[in-house]
PDB file as gemmi writes it, atoms N, CA and C in Angstrom:
CRYST1    1.000    1.000    1.000  90.00  90.00  90.00 P 1                      
ATOM      1  N   UNK A   1     102.048-110.877 -83.867  1.00  0.00           N  
ATOM      2  CA  UNK A   1     100.622-111.146 -83.738  1.00  0.00           C  
ATOM      3  C   UNK A   1     100.439-112.425 -82.923  1.00  0.00           C  
ATOM      4  N   UNK A   2      99.580-112.357 -81.938  1.00  0.00           N  
ATOM      5  CA  UNK A   2      99.333-113.528 -81.103  1.00  0.00           C  
ATOM      6  C   UNK A   2      98.381-114.492 -81.805  1.00  0.00           C  
ATOM      7  N   UNK A   3      98.280-115.676 -81.256  1.00  0.00           N  
ATOM      8  CA  UNK A   3      97.355-116.673 -81.777  1.00  0.00           C  
ATOM      9  C   UNK A   3      95.916-116.152 -81.687  1.00  0.00           C  
ATOM     10  N   UNK A   4      95.609-115.493 -80.585  1.00  0.00           N  
ATOM     11  CA  UNK A   4      94.260-114.914 -80.424  1.00  0.00           C  
ATOM     12  C   UNK A   4      93.987-113.851 -81.484  1.00  0.00           C  
ATOM     13  N   UNK A   5      94.993-113.015 -81.759  1.00  0.00           N  
ATOM     14  CA  UNK A   5      94.846-111.983 -82.791  1.00  0.00           C  
ATOM     15  C   UNK A   5      94.633-112.617 -84.165  1.00  0.00           C  
ATOM     16  N   UNK A   6      95.387-113.653 -84.452  1.00  0.00           N  
ATOM     17  CA  UNK A   6      95.257-114.351 -85.739  1.00  0.00           C  
ATOM     18  C   UNK A   6      93.869-114.952 -85.893  1.00  0.00           C  
ATOM     19  N   UNK A   7      93.372-115.562 -84.832  1.00  0.00           N  
ATOM     20  CA  UNK A   7      92.032-116.145 -84.868  1.00  0.00           C  
ATOM     21  C   UNK A   7      90.992-115.059 -85.118  1.00  0.00           C  
ATOM     22  N   UNK A   8      91.123-113.936 -84.432  1.00  0.00           N  
ATOM     23  CA  UNK A   8      90.174-112.840 -84.622  1.00  0.00           C  
ATOM     24  C   UNK A   8      90.215-112.333 -86.060  1.00  0.00           C  
ATOM     25  N   UNK A   9      91.406-112.231 -86.634  1.00  0.00           N  
ATOM     26  CA  UNK A   9      91.533-111.781 -88.025  1.00  0.00           C  
ATOM     27  C   UNK A   9      90.858-112.758 -88.983  1.00  0.00           C  
ATOM     28  N   UNK A  10      91.025-114.054 -88.734  1.00  0.00           N  
ATOM     29  CA  UNK A  10      90.382-115.070 -89.582  1.00  0.00           C  
ATOM     30  C   UNK A  10      88.867-114.974 -89.450  1.00  0.00           C  
ATOM     31  N   UNK A  11      88.378-114.831 -88.238  1.00  0.00           N  
ATOM     32  CA  UNK A  11      86.926-114.709 -88.037  1.00  0.00           C  
ATOM     33  C   UNK A  11      86.371-113.471 -88.736  1.00  0.00           C  
ATOM     34  N   UNK A  12      87.092-112.372 -88.680  1.00  0.00           N  
ATOM     35  CA  UNK A  12      86.642-111.153 -89.357  1.00  0.00           C  
ATOM     36  C   UNK A  12      86.630-111.346 -90.878  1.00  0.00           C  
ATOM     37  N   UNK A  13      87.641-112.020 -91.393  1.00  0.00           N  
ATOM     38  CA  UNK A  13      87.697-112.290 -92.835  1.00  0.00           C  
ATOM     39  C   UNK A  13      86.544-113.195 -93.267  1.00  0.00           C  
ATOM     40  N   UNK A  14      86.247-114.200 -92.468  1.00  0.00           N  
ATOM     41  CA  UNK A  14      85.120-115.092 -92.767  1.00  0.00           C  
ATOM     42  C   UNK A  14      83.826-114.290 -92.794  1.00  0.00           C  
ATOM     43  N   UNK A  15      83.633-113.446 -91.782  1.00  0.00           N  
ATOM     44  CA  UNK A  15      82.396-112.662 -91.691  1.00  0.00           C  
ATOM     45  C   UNK A  15      82.261-111.697 -92.866  1.00  0.00           C  
ATOM     46  N   UNK A  16      83.318-110.989 -93.202  1.00  0.00           N  
ATOM     47  CA  UNK A  16      83.213-110.016 -94.294  1.00  0.00           C  
ATOM     48  C   UNK A  16      83.009-110.707 -95.638  1.00  0.00           C  
ATOM     49  N   UNK A  17      83.673-111.835 -95.835  1.00  0.00           N  
ATOM     50  CA  UNK A  17      83.500-112.580 -97.089  1.00  0.00           C  
ATOM     51  C   UNK A  17      82.090-113.155 -97.179  1.00  0.00           C  
ATOM     52  N   UNK A  18      81.604-113.691 -96.079  1.00  0.00           N  
ATOM     53  CA  UNK A  18      80.250-114.249 -96.068  1.00  0.00           C  
ATOM     54  C   UNK A  18      79.228-113.178 -96.422  1.00  0.00           C  
ATOM     55  N   UNK A  19      79.335-112.033 -95.803  1.00  0.00           N  
ATOM     56  CA  UNK A  19      78.385-110.956 -96.084  1.00  0.00           C  
ATOM     57  C   UNK A  19      78.497-110.475 -97.535  1.00  0.00           C  
ATOM     58  N   UNK A  20      79.710-110.435 -98.044  1.00  0.00           N  
ATOM     59  CA  UNK A  20      79.921-109.991 -99.421  1.00  0.00           C  
ATOM     60  C   UNK A  20      79.228-110.911-100.431  1.00  0.00           C  
ATOM     61  N   UNK A  21      79.174-112.216-100.117  1.00  0.00           N  
ATOM     62  CA  UNK A  21      78.548-113.160-101.050  1.00  0.00           C  
ATOM     63  C   UNK A  21      77.113-113.517-100.656  1.00  0.00           C  
ATOM     64  N   UNK A  22      76.577-112.780 -99.675  1.00  0.00           N  
ATOM     65  CA  UNK A  22      75.179-112.976 -99.318  1.00  0.00           C  
ATOM     66  C   UNK A  22      74.895-114.107 -98.355  1.00  0.00           C  
ATOM     67  N   UNK A  23      75.888-114.502 -97.593  1.00  0.00           N  
ATOM     68  CA  UNK A  23      75.673-115.554 -96.596  1.00  0.00           C  
ATOM     69  C   UNK A  23      75.705-114.973 -95.207  1.00  0.00           C  
ATOM     70  N   UNK A  24      75.003-115.596 -94.315  1.00  0.00           N  
ATOM     71  CA  UNK A  24      75.029-115.223 -92.911  1.00  0.00           C  
ATOM     72  C   UNK A  24      76.293-115.827 -92.289  1.00  0.00           C  
ATOM     73  N   UNK A  25      77.169-115.006 -91.694  1.00  0.00           N  
ATOM     74  CA  UNK A  25      78.416-115.528 -91.122  1.00  0.00           C  
ATOM     75  C   UNK A  25      78.199-116.647 -90.102  1.00  0.00           C  
ATOM     76  N   UNK A  26      77.101-116.607 -89.374  1.00  0.00           N  
ATOM     77  CA  UNK A  26      76.857-117.634 -88.351  1.00  0.00           C  
ATOM     78  C   UNK A  26      76.591-119.015 -88.942  1.00  0.00           C  
ATOM     79  N   UNK A  27      76.372-119.101 -90.252  1.00  0.00           N  
ATOM     80  CA  UNK A  27      76.139-120.404 -90.886  1.00  0.00           C  
ATOM     81  C   UNK A  27      77.434-121.090 -91.312  1.00  0.00           C  
ATOM     82  N   UNK A  28      78.554-120.423 -91.071  1.00  0.00           N  
ATOM     83  CA  UNK A  28      79.849-120.966 -91.472  1.00  0.00           C  
ATOM     84  C   UNK A  28      80.573-121.491 -90.248  1.00  0.00           C  
ATOM     85  N   UNK A  29      81.032-122.730 -90.328  1.00  0.00           N  
ATOM     86  CA  UNK A  29      81.728-123.364 -89.214  1.00  0.00           C  
ATOM     87  C   UNK A  29      83.231-123.367 -89.464  1.00  0.00           C  
ATOM     88  N   UNK A  30      83.979-122.769 -88.558  1.00  0.00           N  
ATOM     89  CA  UNK A  30      85.433-122.749 -88.649  1.00  0.00           C  
ATOM     90  C   UNK A  30      85.985-124.058 -88.094  1.00  0.00           C  
ATOM     91  N   UNK A  31      86.819-124.719 -88.884  1.00  0.00           N  
ATOM     92  CA  UNK A  31      87.522-125.919 -88.453  1.00  0.00           C  
ATOM     93  C   UNK A  31      89.012-125.589 -88.498  1.00  0.00           C  
ATOM     94  N   UNK A  32      89.661-125.667 -87.354  1.00  0.00           N  
ATOM     95  CA  UNK A  32      91.079-125.333 -87.255  1.00  0.00           C  
ATOM     96  C   UNK A  32      91.905-126.596 -87.479  1.00  0.00           C  
ATOM     97  N   UNK A  33      92.842-126.524 -88.395  1.00  0.00           N  
ATOM     98  CA  UNK A  33      93.750-127.646 -88.622  1.00  0.00           C  
ATOM     99  C   UNK A  33      94.836-127.573 -87.560  1.00  0.00           C  
ATOM    100  N   UNK A  34      94.852-128.580 -86.702  1.00  0.00           N  
ATOM    101  CA  UNK A  34      95.769-128.570 -85.560  1.00  0.00           C  
ATOM    102  C   UNK A  34      96.951-129.519 -85.744  1.00  0.00           C  
ATOM    103  N   UNK A  35      97.122-129.995 -86.959  1.00  0.00           N  
ATOM    104  CA  UNK A  35      98.236-130.896 -87.272  1.00  0.00           C  
ATOM    105  C   UNK A  35      99.559-130.256 -86.845  1.00  0.00           C  
ATOM    106  N   UNK A  36     100.313-130.991 -86.052  1.00  0.00           N  
ATOM    107  CA  UNK A  36     101.647-130.588 -85.581  1.00  0.00           C  
ATOM    108  C   UNK A  36     101.639-129.344 -84.691  1.00  0.00           C  
ATOM    109  N   UNK A  37     100.479-128.997 -84.134  1.00  0.00           N  
ATOM    110  CA  UNK A  37     100.391-127.857 -83.223  1.00  0.00           C  
ATOM    111  C   UNK A  37     100.470-128.351 -81.781  1.00  0.00           C  
ATOM    112  N   UNK A  38     100.941-127.466 -80.917  1.00  0.00           N  
ATOM    113  CA  UNK A  38     101.108-127.848 -79.512  1.00  0.00           C  
ATOM    114  C   UNK A  38      99.760-127.921 -78.794  1.00  0.00           C  
ATOM    115  N   UNK A  39      99.747-128.684 -77.724  1.00  0.00           N  
ATOM    116  CA  UNK A  39      98.558-128.778 -76.874  1.00  0.00           C  
ATOM    117  C   UNK A  39      98.209-127.393 -76.338  1.00  0.00           C  
ATOM    118  N   UNK A  40      99.204-126.615 -75.947  1.00  0.00           N  
ATOM    119  CA  UNK A  40      98.954-125.271 -75.417  1.00  0.00           C  
ATOM    120  C   UNK A  40      98.266-124.380 -76.446  1.00  0.00           C  
ATOM    121  N   UNK A  41      98.699-124.438 -77.698  1.00  0.00           N  
ATOM    122  CA  UNK A  41      98.062-123.633 -78.745  1.00  0.00           C  
ATOM    123  C   UNK A  41      96.629-124.095 -78.991  1.00  0.00           C  
ATOM    124  N   UNK A  42      96.411-125.379 -78.986  1.00  0.00           N  
ATOM    125  CA  UNK A  42      95.056-125.900 -79.183  1.00  0.00           C  
ATOM    126  C   UNK A  42      94.166-125.471 -78.021  1.00  0.00           C  
ATOM    127  N   UNK A  43      94.678-125.540 -76.797  1.00  0.00           N  
ATOM    128  CA  UNK A  43      93.902-125.098 -75.637  1.00  0.00           C  
ATOM    129  C   UNK A  43      93.596-123.607 -75.708  1.00  0.00           C  
ATOM    130  N   UNK A  44      94.548-122.819 -76.183  1.00  0.00           N  
ATOM    131  CA  UNK A  44      94.313-121.379 -76.337  1.00  0.00           C  
ATOM    132  C   UNK A  44      93.156-121.131 -77.295  1.00  0.00           C  
ATOM    133  N   UNK A  45      93.166-121.823 -78.426  1.00  0.00           N  
ATOM    134  CA  UNK A  45      92.085-121.667 -79.392  1.00  0.00           C  
ATOM    135  C   UNK A  45      90.760-122.159 -78.822  1.00  0.00           C  
ATOM    136  N   UNK A  46      90.801-123.240 -78.075  1.00  0.00           N  
ATOM    137  CA  UNK A  46      89.597-123.745 -77.421  1.00  0.00           C  
ATOM    138  C   UNK A  46      89.044-122.693 -76.468  1.00  0.00           C  
ATOM    139  N   UNK A  47      89.924-122.064 -75.696  1.00  0.00           N  
ATOM    140  CA  UNK A  47      89.508-121.009 -74.772  1.00  0.00           C  
ATOM    141  C   UNK A  47      88.911-119.804 -75.496  1.00  0.00           C  
ATOM    142  N   UNK A  48      89.277-119.637 -76.767  1.00  0.00           N  
ATOM    143  CA  UNK A  48      88.736-118.546 -77.598  1.00  0.00           C  
ATOM    144  C   UNK A  48      87.427-118.946 -78.285  1.00  0.00           C  
ATOM    145  N   UNK A  49      86.939-120.145 -78.003  1.00  0.00           N  
ATOM    146  CA  UNK A  49      85.653-120.568 -78.546  1.00  0.00           C  
ATOM    147  C   UNK A  49      85.700-121.550 -79.691  1.00  0.00           C  
ATOM    148  N   UNK A  50      86.879-121.909 -80.159  1.00  0.00           N  
ATOM    149  CA  UNK A  50      86.985-122.893 -81.249  1.00  0.00           C  
ATOM    150  C   UNK A  50      86.644-124.265 -80.673  1.00  0.00           C  
ATOM    151  N   UNK A  51      85.784-124.995 -81.370  1.00  0.00           N  
ATOM    152  CA  UNK A  51      85.385-126.321 -80.898  1.00  0.00           C  
ATOM    153  C   UNK A  51      85.680-127.431 -81.900  1.00  0.00           C  
ATOM    154  N   UNK A  52      86.038-127.069 -83.107  1.00  0.00           N  
ATOM    155  CA  UNK A  52      86.277-128.072 -84.136  1.00  0.00           C  
ATOM    156  C   UNK A  52      87.721-127.982 -84.625  1.00  0.00           C  
ATOM    157  N   UNK A  53      88.418-129.099 -84.523  1.00  0.00           N  
ATOM    158  CA  UNK A  53      89.814-129.187 -84.924  1.00  0.00           C  
ATOM    159  C   UNK A  53      89.966-130.369 -85.869  1.00  0.00           C  
ATOM    160  N   UNK A  54      90.877-130.240 -86.821  1.00  0.00           N  
ATOM    161  CA  UNK A  54      91.108-131.312 -87.785  1.00  0.00           C  
ATOM    162  C   UNK A  54      92.528-131.832 -87.709  1.00  0.00           C  
ATOM    163  N   UNK A  55      92.657-133.116 -87.760  1.00  0.00           N  
ATOM    164  CA  UNK A  55      93.959-133.797 -87.783  1.00  0.00           C  
ATOM    165  C   UNK A  55      93.968-134.744 -88.974  1.00  0.00           C  
ATOM    166  N   UNK A  56      95.124-134.943 -89.574  1.00  0.00           N  
ATOM    167  CA  UNK A  56      95.189-135.857 -90.708  1.00  0.00           C  
ATOM    168  C   UNK A  56      95.657-137.252 -90.306  1.00  0.00           C  
ATOM    169  N   UNK A  57      96.180-137.385 -89.110  1.00  0.00           N  
ATOM    170  CA  UNK A  57      96.646-138.699 -88.647  1.00  0.00           C  
ATOM    171  C   UNK A  57      95.929-139.072 -87.351  1.00  0.00           C  
ATOM    172  N   UNK A  58      95.280-140.205 -87.376  1.00  0.00           N  
ATOM    173  CA  UNK A  58      94.489-140.638 -86.227  1.00  0.00           C  
ATOM    174  C   UNK A  58      95.370-140.812 -84.984  1.00  0.00           C  
ATOM    175  N   UNK A  59      96.608-141.264 -85.170  1.00  0.00           N  
ATOM    176  CA  UNK A  59      97.501-141.467 -84.028  1.00  0.00           C  
ATOM    177  C   UNK A  59      97.775-140.139 -83.312  1.00  0.00           C  
ATOM    178  N   UNK A  60      98.008-139.096 -84.068  1.00  0.00           N  
ATOM    179  CA  UNK A  60      98.258-137.782 -83.473  1.00  0.00           C  
ATOM    180  C   UNK A  60      96.989-137.253 -82.796  1.00  0.00           C  
ATOM    181  N   UNK A  61      95.848-137.463 -83.422  1.00  0.00           N  
ATOM    182  CA  UNK A  61      94.577-137.021 -82.842  1.00  0.00           C  
ATOM    183  C   UNK A  61      94.299-137.751 -81.528  1.00  0.00           C  
ATOM    184  N   UNK A  62      94.500-139.057 -81.511  1.00  0.00           N  
ATOM    185  CA  UNK A  62      94.248-139.827 -80.291  1.00  0.00           C  
ATOM    186  C   UNK A  62      95.136-139.369 -79.144  1.00  0.00           C  
ATOM    187  N   UNK A  63      96.388-139.094 -79.440  1.00  0.00           N  
ATOM    188  CA  UNK A  63      97.324-138.633 -78.419  1.00  0.00           C  
ATOM    189  C   UNK A  63      96.878-137.281 -77.846  1.00  0.00           C  
ATOM    190  N   UNK A  64      96.479-136.378 -78.722  1.00  0.00           N  
ATOM    191  CA  UNK A  64      96.051-135.057 -78.285  1.00  0.00           C  
ATOM    192  C   UNK A  64      94.725-135.113 -77.528  1.00  0.00           C  
ATOM    193  N   UNK A  65      93.821-135.957 -77.978  1.00  0.00           N  
ATOM    194  CA  UNK A  65      92.505-136.026 -77.341  1.00  0.00           C  
ATOM    195  C   UNK A  65      92.595-136.426 -75.871  1.00  0.00           C  
ATOM    196  N   UNK A  66      93.588-137.205 -75.517  1.00  0.00           N  
ATOM    197  CA  UNK A  66      93.754-137.600 -74.115  1.00  0.00           C  
ATOM    198  C   UNK A  66      94.112-136.399 -73.235  1.00  0.00           C  
ATOM    199  N   UNK A  67      94.664-135.354 -73.832  1.00  0.00           N  
ATOM    200  CA  UNK A  67      95.143-134.187 -73.076  1.00  0.00           C  
ATOM    201  C   UNK A  67      94.234-132.964 -73.213  1.00  0.00           C  
ATOM    202  N   UNK A  68      93.188-133.082 -73.981  1.00  0.00           N  
ATOM    203  CA  UNK A  68      92.332-131.926 -74.270  1.00  0.00           C  
ATOM    204  C   UNK A  68      90.942-132.107 -73.696  1.00  0.00           C  
ATOM    205  N   UNK A  69      90.184-131.010 -73.567  1.00  0.00           N  
ATOM    206  CA  UNK A  69      88.812-131.100 -73.068  1.00  0.00           C  
ATOM    207  C   UNK A  69      87.955-132.015 -73.956  1.00  0.00           C  
ATOM    208  N   UNK A  70      87.020-132.725 -73.380  1.00  0.00           N  
ATOM    209  CA  UNK A  70      86.192-133.669 -74.153  1.00  0.00           C  
ATOM    210  C   UNK A  70      85.302-132.997 -75.182  1.00  0.00           C  
ATOM    211  N   UNK A  71      85.066-131.690 -75.064  1.00  0.00           N  
ATOM    212  CA  UNK A  71      84.199-130.989 -76.018  1.00  0.00           C  
ATOM    213  C   UNK A  71      84.830-130.831 -77.394  1.00  0.00           C  
ATOM    214  N   UNK A  72      86.135-131.054 -77.478  1.00  0.00           N  
ATOM    215  CA  UNK A  72      86.808-130.921 -78.772  1.00  0.00           C  
ATOM    216  C   UNK A  72      86.460-132.118 -79.636  1.00  0.00           C  
TER     217      UNK A  72                                                      
END                                                                             
């Protein structure tokens, strides 16, 4: 399964769960934990529409931010 396929599966799970509990899927914001992930993988997810990423260490986030689009 590719990263794109995994993202699509997660989005589908979010949507089906949201509808099951009476929430509108568009009101849920996906935040991808990018800790220890490659710049290429983060860029792939960004290209798939992900705009919010989480890091637990500011040093790692600062390093990645220099190499990623400013919209992240």
